[in-house]
C-alpha positions in Angstrom: -11.9 90.5 -34.5 -13.6 92.0 -31.6 -12.8 88.5 -29.6 -9.2 87.8 -27.8 -7.2 85.6 -29.5 -6.7 82.0 -27.4 -3.9 81.1 -25.3 -1.6 78.7 -27.6 -1.6 75.3 -25.7 -4.7 76.1 -23.7 -7.8 73.9 -24.3 -8.8 73.9 -27.9 -11.5 76.4 -28.7 -13.4 75.8 -31.9 -14.3 79.6 -32.6 -10.5 80.0 -32.7 -8.5 79.7 -35.9 -5.5 77.0 -36.0 -2.0 78.9 -36.9 -2.5 78.0 -40.5 -5.6 79.5 -40.6 -4.6 82.8 -38.6 -1.4 83.2 -40.9 -3.4 83.0 -44.1 -6.1 85.7 -42.6 -3.1 87.9 -41.9 -1.4 87.3 -45.4 -5.1 88.7 -46.6 -5.5 91.5 -44.4 -1.7 92.8 -45.7 -2.6 92.1 -49.2 -6.3 94.2 -48.7 -4.5 97.0 -46.6 -1.7 97.2 -49.3 -4.4 97.6 -52.1 -5.5 100.6 -50.6 -9.3 100.2 -51.3 -10.4 100.3 -47.7 -11.8 103.2 -46.1 -9.9 104.5 -43.1 -12.3 103.0 -40.6 -12.1 99.8 -42.4 -8.0 100.0 -42.7 -8.4 100.9 -39.1 -10.3 97.7 -38.2 -8.0 95.4 -40.9 -5.0 96.7 -38.9 -6.3 96.1 -35.4 -7.5 92.4 -36.7 -4.1 91.9 -38.0 -2.2 93.0 -34.9 -4.4 90.4 -32.8 -3.3 87.8 -35.4 0.4 88.7 -35.1 0.4 88.3 -31.4 -1.9 84.9 -31.4 0.8 83.7 -34.2 3.7 84.8 -32.0 2.1 83.2 -29.0 1.5 80.1 -30.8 5.4 79.6 -32.4 6.8 80.3 -28.8 4.7 77.6 -27.5 5.8 75.2 -30.1 9.3 76.3 -29.5 9.1 75.5 -25.6 7.9 72.0 -26.6 11.0 71.2 -28.9 13.4 68.8 -27.5 17.2 68.0 -29.0 18.6 64.6 -28.4 22.0 65.0 -27.0 24.7 62.4 -25.6 25.4 62.7 -21.9 28.9 61.5 -20.3 28.2 57.8 -20.9 27.4 58.3 -24.4 23.6 57.7 -24.0 20.9 59.8 -25.6 18.9 62.4 -23.6 16.4 64.6 -24.8 17.2 68.0 -23.9 15.2 71.4 -24.3 16.3 73.4 -27.3 17.7 76.6 -26.8 18.0 79.0 -29.5 20.6 81.4 -27.9 22.7 78.1 -27.5 22.5 77.4 -31.0 23.3 81.1 -31.5 26.3 81.0 -29.8 27.9 78.2 -31.2 
């Protein structure tokens, strides 16, 4: 991959993969690298593409996490949407 990955949550660009497509390509690269059939130069290019895909997938997941909300009850008993916080869940 010679082009930068798009910003998740930004304007959709038709040239960039969806999360699932990026993940599938990453799995394909891992299998190819593990097979050991690539030259050193090809392995380096595959590794660099894989790193870009890992970063892109991570950004996608972070963008989705920011959008998740949970319903909580306020003092009056009404359900209110609140941002989801992993740290709060881990401490509980």
